[in-house]
C-alpha positions as CSV (number, residue, x, y, z in Angstrom):
1,M,2.7,-15.0,35.1
2,E,0.0,-13.1,37.0
3,N,2.4,-10.2,37.6
4,T,3.3,-10.1,33.9
5,F,-0.2,-10.0,32.6
6,G,-1.3,-7.7,35.4
7,A,1.4,-5.2,34.2
8,F,0.1,-5.7,30.6
9,L,-3.4,-4.9,31.6
10,I,-2.3,-1.7,33.5
11,V,-0.4,-0.4,30.5
12,M,-3.2,-1.4,28.1
13,G,-5.6,0.3,30.5
14,F,-3.8,3.6,30.1
15,G,-4.4,3.4,26.4
16,A,-8.0,2.3,26.7
17,A,-8.7,5.2,29.2
18,W,-7.5,7.8,26.7
19,Q,-10.9,7.9,25.1
20,F,-12.5,9.2,28.3
21,F,-10.4,12.3,28.3
22,P,-11.7,14.5,25.4
23,Q,-9.1,17.2,26.3
24,L,-6.3,14.9,25.2
25,P,-5.2,14.6,21.5
26,D,-7.4,12.3,19.3
27,R,-6.5,8.7,20.1
28,V,-6.9,7.6,16.5
29,A,-4.3,10.2,15.5
30,I,-2.0,9.2,18.4
31,R,-2.3,5.5,17.5
32,A,-1.5,6.2,13.8
33,A,1.6,8.2,14.9
34,I,2.7,5.4,17.2
35,G,2.1,2.8,14.5
36,A,4.1,4.8,12.0
37,I,7.1,5.2,14.4
38,V,7.0,1.5,15.3
39,L,6.7,0.3,11.8
40,N,9.4,2.5,10.3
41,V,11.9,2.8,13.2
42,F,11.5,0.6,16.3
43,L,10.3,-2.6,14.8
44,P,12.9,-2.7,11.9
45,A,15.6,-2.1,14.5
46,L,14.3,-4.9,16.7
47,S,13.8,-7.3,13.7
48,F,17.3,-6.7,12.5
49,H,18.9,-7.0,15.9
50,V,17.0,-10.2,16.8
51,L,17.6,-12.0,13.6
52,Y,21.2,-10.9,13.3
53,N,21.9,-12.7,16.6
54,A,19.4,-15.5,16.2
55,P,20.4,-19.2,15.5
56,L,19.9,-20.0,11.9
57,N,18.0,-23.3,12.1
58,E,14.8,-25.0,11.0
59,E,12.7,-22.4,12.9
60,L,13.2,-20.1,9.9
61,W,10.8,-22.2,7.9
62,I,8.8,-24.1,10.6
63,V,7.5,-21.1,12.4
64,P,6.1,-19.3,9.3
65,T,4.7,-22.6,8.1
66,V,2.8,-23.1,11.3
67,S,1.6,-19.5,11.2
68,A,0.3,-19.9,7.6
69,V,-1.4,-23.3,8.4
70,V,-3.1,-21.8,11.5
71,C,-4.3,-18.7,9.6
72,L,-5.7,-20.7,6.6
73,S,-7.3,-23.4,8.7
74,T,-9.0,-20.9,11.0
75,L,-10.2,-18.9,8.0
76,A,-11.7,-22.0,6.4
77,V,-13.6,-23.0,9.5
78,A,-14.8,-19.4,10.1
79,W,-16.0,-19.3,6.5
80,A,-18.0,-22.5,7.0
81,I,-19.6,-21.2,10.2
82,Y,-20.4,-17.7,9.0
83,E,-21.6,-18.9,5.6
84,S,-24.4,-20.8,7.4
85,W,-25.2,-17.7,9.5
86,F,-25.2,-15.5,6.5
87,K,-27.8,-17.7,4.7
88,A,-30.0,-18.1,7.8
89,S,-29.9,-14.5,9.0
90,Q,-32.4,-13.1,6.4
91,G,-30.2,-10.0,5.9
92,K,-29.5,-9.2,9.5
93,F,-25.9,-10.6,9.3
94,T,-24.6,-8.6,6.3
95,K,-21.9,-9.4,3.8
96,A,-19.7,-6.7,5.3
97,S,-20.1,-8.3,8.8
98,F,-19.3,-11.7,7.2
99,G,-16.0,-10.4,5.9
100,A,-15.1,-8.6,9.1
101,M,-15.6,-11.8,11.1
102,L,-13.3,-13.8,8.7
103,L,-10.6,-11.3,9.4
104,G,-11.3,-11.3,13.1
105,A,-11.1,-15.1,13.3
106,A,-8.0,-15.8,11.2
107,W,-5.5,-13.1,11.9
108,C,-3.8,-12.8,15.3
109,N,-2.0,-10.0,17.1
110,A,1.4,-11.6,16.6
111,T,3.5,-8.5,17.1
112,Y,1.6,-5.9,19.1
113,L,0.7,-8.3,21.9
114,G,2.5,-11.5,20.9
115,L,6.0,-10.0,20.9
116,P,5.9,-8.6,24.5
117,T,4.2,-11.7,25.8
118,V,6.8,-14.1,24.3
119,T,9.8,-12.0,25.4
120,L,8.5,-11.5,28.9
121,L,7.7,-15.2,29.4
122,L,10.6,-16.8,27.5
123,G,13.2,-14.1,27.3
124,D,14.5,-11.7,24.6
125,A,16.2,-14.6,22.8
126,Y,12.8,-15.8,21.6
127,A,11.7,-12.5,20.1
128,R,12.7,-14.1,16.8
129,V,9.5,-16.3,17.0
130,P,7.0,-13.5,16.8
131,I,9.0,-11.8,14.1
132,L,9.1,-15.0,12.0
133,Y,5.5,-15.8,12.8
134,D,4.3,-12.3,11.7
135,L,6.6,-10.9,9.0
136,L,7.0,-14.1,7.1
137,A,3.4,-15.3,7.2
138,I,0.7,-13.4,9.0
139,T,1.2,-9.9,7.6
140,P,1.9,-11.0,4.0
141,L,-1.3,-13.1,4.1
142,L,-3.2,-10.1,5.5
143,L,-2.0,-7.9,2.7
144,T,-2.9,-10.5,0.0
145,L,-5.6,-12.9,1.1
146,G,-7.0,-10.6,3.8
147,A,-7.2,-7.8,1.2
148,S,-9.0,-10.2,-1.2
149,V,-11.5,-11.0,1.6
150,G,-12.1,-7.3,2.1
151,A,-12.5,-6.6,-1.6
152,Y,-15.0,-9.5,-2.0
153,Y,-17.2,-8.8,1.1
154,G,-16.8,-5.1,1.4
155,E,-19.2,-2.4,0.4
156,T,-16.7,-0.7,-2.0
157,H,-15.9,-1.3,-5.6
158,E,-12.2,-1.1,-4.9
159,Q,-10.4,-4.3,-6.0
160,S,-7.5,-6.1,-4.5
161,N,-4.8,-7.5,-6.9
162,L,-1.6,-9.4,-6.5
163,A,0.6,-6.6,-7.9
164,S,-0.7,-3.9,-5.4
165,A,-0.5,-6.5,-2.5
166,T,3.1,-7.4,-3.4
167,R,4.0,-3.7,-3.5
168,S,2.5,-3.3,0.0
169,I,4.5,-6.2,1.3
170,L,7.8,-4.9,-0.3
171,K,7.3,-1.5,1.4
172,L,7.4,-3.0,4.9
173,P,10.6,-1.8,6.6
174,P,10.6,-4.6,9.2
175,L,10.6,-7.2,6.5
176,W,13.6,-5.8,4.8
177,A,15.3,-5.4,8.2
178,A,14.6,-9.0,9.0
179,V,16.0,-10.2,5.6
180,A,19.1,-8.1,6.1
181,G,19.5,-9.5,9.6
182,V,19.3,-13.1,8.4
183,L,21.7,-12.5,5.5
184,L,24.3,-10.7,7.5
185,N,24.0,-13.4,10.2
186,A,24.4,-16.2,7.7
187,L,27.4,-14.5,6.1
188,H,29.0,-13.8,9.5
189,V,29.4,-10.1,8.6
190,P,30.7,-8.2,11.7
191,L,29.0,-4.9,12.5
192,P,30.0,-2.1,14.9
193,Q,28.9,-2.8,18.4
194,V,27.6,0.8,18.7
195,F,25.2,0.1,15.8
196,L,23.9,-3.1,17.4
197,N,23.5,-1.3,20.7
198,A,21.4,1.4,19.0
199,C,19.2,-1.3,17.4
200,K,18.8,-3.0,20.7
201,I,17.8,0.3,22.5
202,A,15.4,1.3,19.7
203,G,13.9,-2.2,19.7
204,S,13.3,-2.2,23.5
205,A,10.7,0.5,23.0
206,V,8.5,-1.8,20.9
207,A,6.9,-3.9,23.7
208,P,5.5,-1.1,26.0
209,V,4.5,1.2,23.1
210,M,2.7,-1.7,21.4
211,I,0.8,-2.7,24.5
212,F,-0.3,0.9,25.0
213,S,-1.3,1.2,21.4
214,V,-3.5,-1.9,21.7
215,G,-5.3,-0.2,24.6
216,L,-5.9,2.9,22.4
217,A,-7.5,0.6,19.8
218,L,-10.0,-1.1,22.2
219,R,-13.6,0.0,21.6
220,F,-16.6,-1.3,23.6
221,S,-19.1,1.2,22.2
222,S,-21.7,-1.4,21.4
223,L,-22.0,-5.0,22.3
224,N,-25.6,-5.7,21.1
225,T,-24.3,-8.0,18.4
226,V,-21.9,-9.8,20.6
227,V,-23.4,-13.2,19.6
228,W,-22.0,-12.7,16.1
229,I,-18.4,-12.4,17.4
230,V,-18.5,-15.6,19.6
231,P,-17.4,-18.0,16.8
232,A,-14.6,-15.7,15.7
233,V,-13.3,-15.2,19.3
234,G,-13.6,-18.9,20.0
235,L,-11.7,-19.8,16.8
236,K,-9.0,-17.3,17.5
237,L,-8.3,-18.1,21.2
238,L,-9.0,-21.9,21.2
239,F,-9.1,-23.5,17.8
240,A,-6.0,-21.6,16.4
241,P,-3.6,-22.8,19.2
242,T,-4.9,-26.3,18.9
243,V,-4.1,-26.3,15.2
244,A,-0.7,-24.8,16.0
245,Y,0.0,-27.5,18.6
246,F,-0.5,-30.4,16.2
247,T,1.2,-28.7,13.2
248,A,4.3,-27.7,15.2
249,R,4.6,-31.2,16.6
250,L,4.2,-32.7,13.2
251,L,7.0,-30.5,11.8
252,G,9.3,-31.3,14.7
253,L,9.3,-28.1,16.7
254,S,10.1,-28.5,20.4
255,G,11.3,-26.7,23.5
256,D,10.8,-23.0,24.1
257,A,10.5,-22.3,20.4
258,F,7.4,-24.7,20.4
259,A,6.0,-22.8,23.4
260,A,6.6,-19.4,21.8
261,T,4.9,-20.5,18.6
262,L,1.8,-21.7,20.4
263,L,1.6,-18.5,22.4
264,E,1.7,-16.6,19.1
265,A,-1.2,-18.7,17.7
266,A,-3.2,-18.0,20.9
267,M,-3.0,-14.2,20.5
268,P,-6.3,-12.3,20.1
269,T,-7.4,-10.6,16.9
270,M,-4.9,-8.5,15.0
271,V,-5.3,-4.8,15.3
272,L,-4.0,-4.3,11.8
273,T,-7.1,-6.0,10.4
274,M,-8.9,-2.7,11.0
275,V,-6.9,-1.1,8.3
276,V,-8.3,-3.7,5.8
277,A,-11.8,-3.3,7.2
278,D,-11.8,0.4,6.9
279,K,-10.3,0.4,3.4
280,Y,-12.9,-2.0,1.9
281,K,-15.8,-0.8,4.1
282,L,-16.4,-4.0,6.1
283,D,-18.2,-3.9,9.4
284,S,-15.5,-2.1,11.3
285,E,-17.6,-1.7,14.5
286,L,-18.1,-5.5,14.7
287,L,-14.4,-6.1,14.1
288,A,-13.5,-3.6,16.8
289,Q,-15.7,-5.5,19.2
290,T,-14.0,-8.7,18.2
291,I,-10.6,-7.2,18.9
292,A,-11.7,-5.8,22.2
293,V,-13.4,-9.0,23.5
294,S,-10.7,-11.4,22.3
295,T,-8.0,-9.2,23.8
296,V,-9.7,-9.1,27.2
297,L,-10.4,-12.8,27.2
298,S,-6.9,-13.7,26.0
299,F,-5.7,-12.6,29.5
300,I,-7.6,-15.7,30.7
301,T,-6.8,-18.1,27.9
302,I,-3.1,-17.4,27.5
303,P,-2.2,-18.0,31.1
304,F,-4.1,-21.2,30.9
305,L,-2.1,-22.2,27.8
306,W,1.1,-21.2,29.5
307,N,0.4,-23.3,32.6
308,F,-0.5,-26.2,30.3
309,L,2.9,-25.9,28.4
310,K,4.8,-25.8,31.6
311,S,3.0,-28.6,33.3
């Protein structure tokens, strides 16, 4: 476990160190390029390959259900905490900061960090859990509910609506690849081995590239408002996996699929939330701090959770 997370930290550190070398290409542009390649090529290939070969069982609905329950429960508790802060802060804790902290508390890094973590700890066979956790719950919720949060709390007049959110979801190549993988799996449609091998090779690039990209996204430029991110980080790293534990048990999930689902719930704040924050002019700086701090602390909390699961 220590070697696995030590390797993660080194690769992530390469990405984080990029900002200290101004002669290198702009890290924001590099991260955007990496994100586009992963979203449109590598992740669809991985999603298809994994779900084409995955067992079709109750995990198909239990994992996304746990994901949705965790996200909504954490969002509700975060709202209750930050609503009281907002009223008591006398304008210091702004509406834009309020919205940013809701995103930071409720949405986890299910794919960028969750996928490599689960596959390295439990094997490639359980890559299906991060894909189900993310593509069938977390990302659709971010593009619908998360966008609504951004529109309500942001400093822009741009509105979020169901039609535009639905179009955004339907434009996700990994989602279509996942659906195709499940359908062809269920129908027992044989595919050429060379095609499956190509998907496997392309998918194998996802984990290291994603970890490096997370490093590129880390920003510690200012921590003077760190007290504001404490509830969001605590909810993300401690409360969310607790909710996942009881929800998954209640729904009958067990074994390594149960462990993989809890690991997903324990992931730090989702990097993709920055897209929503930037679009609706939330407090992106505060959200970036939340991503950075929760990511670093997760290298303490996730091993603790893993040891608990294996005890």
